[in-house]
N, C-alpha and C positions, 0 to 999 in steps of 0.2 A: 622064122619068117618075118619076125618083124624084129627092128631096134630095141634095145631096153630103155632107153630114154629117150625122147625129144630136148631138146637142149637139157634143162635139169630136172624134166618132169616125168616120169614114169609114162612110159608110149601109152600105153591101154589108159592111164587116167587122161591123158590128152583127147586120146581119142573119144572117149565117154563123156568127158566134158564138153564136147562139140554134138552133141546130141540131146535129144530131150528122153533119153533113157526111154528109145523106141528102137527096135531092131531094127528096123526096115533105115533108121540113119546110120547106125554102125555098118550095116551091108552097104548101103552108098558110098559111104566113104574107103571103107575098105577095098572096095573092088574101083574106085579111084585110083587109090595107093597102087593096087595091082596092076592097073593098065599102064599107070607110069613105070615101075617097075620091072614091065614085059622086055624077058630076055635076060634079065641078073638074076644072079643066086637068092635075093632077097628083097625087102623092103627098107630103105635107109630111112633116117629121120628127115633127110632134105627130100625124099620123095612126099613124105608126111606133109611137108610144111608147103611144099609146090603145091601140093593138091587141093590143100584148103582153101583157096580162093573159088576156084572151079565148084567143090564141095559148097561152100557157104552160098554160093549164088544159085546151085541147083537145088538145096532147100528153102532157101528164100522164095524161089518160085514155086518149089511143092506147097511150102503154105499158104500160099495168095491160091494156089488153085483150090486146095482142100477147103477153104473158109470162102471161094469165090461166091458160093449162094447166099451166104449170109452177109457177106460183107465184099459186094463187086467192086470196092471204089480202094480196095484195103491197100492194094500196090502202090496207086498214087501216092497214097497218105503216107507210104511211108518215104516220104521227103523229108518232113520234119525230125525224121532219125537219123539222115545222112550225115556223118562227120561229126556226131555229137563223141564227148568225150563219155568215156564209161562211168556212171554215176553224176549224170547230170540233173538238174533241175527242173522247176516248172516253169522257171522264171527264163529258163536258157531255149524256150521254144517262143519264138516272140513274135510280135502281131506279123508282121511282114509275112511270114513265113505261113502262118493260119490263112491271110487272105490268099495269098498266093494259093495255097491246098483249096482254098475255098474256090478258088475262080477255075481252077484246073479241074477240078470234079465237077461243076457246072457243066465245063463243057466235055465233057462223056457220054457218049452216047448209050446210055445202059437204058435195058429195057425196063428192069427192076433196079432202082437206085440202092436200095439196102437201108441198112442203118446209116453207113458213114455220113450219105447222100441227106437223109434225112436230118443229120445233126448240121449237116452246112447251112441248108434252107432254115433252120432254125435258127442259127448265128447272125446269117445275113439277113435275116428279117427282125433281127434283136429280141429272140424270143428267148435266147440265152445268152450270158456271157461269154467272151473269150478264155476266161477263166472255166467256165464250166464244160465249153467247147472242147478244152483240153483235157481236161480229167475224164470226160467220155471216152475219148479217143484213146487216152492212156487207159482204159478199163478194156478195150478193146484189142490195145496191141500186149496187156495181159494175158487176156482170155485165150489167143491165138498161140501166146506161149514166147512173143517176141521179147518182152522185156520180163526182170522181178521187180518187185517195189518194195524198198525199206522205208517203210512208214514213218519210223523214228527212230530215233540216233541208237536206241538201246535194244533196236531189233534186229534180226538177219533178214536179211532180203527173201520173200516170197514169190514162188514162182506156180505157176497154174499149174505143171505137171507134176509137181511133187508136194503140195500145200493145197490150199484152196482154190478151185476151179473159176472162182468167180473173186472179183472184187467191188464194189460199190462205188460210185462216184465220190461220195463221201468219204471214203476210204483213202482215196489220193488227195497229200495235202499238198499245200504248196513249202512245207519243209521236208516232203517225201522226197528220196533219191530214187532215179531209175537206172537200173541197170538192162544194156541190149546182153541177151544170149550169146556168149562164146560163138555158139554155133551159124551167128549171122553178124559177127564184127568184120571179116573181110569184104563180105557184100554191101555192107553200110558204110563201110569205111570208118569205123568206131576208133577212136582214139584210147589205146588204155596206157596206163601205169605200168610200166616196166617194173616197176617195183613193188606192186602190187602181186602177190604171189594167189595162185588159185583158181579156179575154173571161171570163176565170174568176176574176180577183182571186189569181193565183199565179205 
């Protein structure tokens, strides 16, 4: 039913790398591909690539809904991740981006602001620094599975679904590199170095 490869990557490896190792993620992707290939004898690598945009956006929406109780402003906070390179650093989240994010979240009509809203208020009231605000947002992105963190140059990136479920603000260093999970590359417009092999480019 499936091709052997997508580009130079084994097709199953391609599909699995774009999941959080949860059966429901794989089922959603396969169903998208089946719909695309309806009427054909099998699923082609083009079908898999073509449906990645729809799949990526659907999974991003699903994560936001999954965590809406704890982080009702999660969807709005994703603006700071859009169009980043894969393997971005602390300094690449600019003051202008943080200030715009803070303004947008304050304008939301949320019955319960949640943790991100509280962080925004603390930042605007100068109770925490911009660096601390970024660190705290990064820990949330890590928790929900959006990003992995490479804390030091000699370490591999860690992910909440495969390694420690939580990271602390102190673990997010200015020298750390942050990797968007491949599941969300297309939805967030992530710039990926084509020369880097593997599921996450790290």
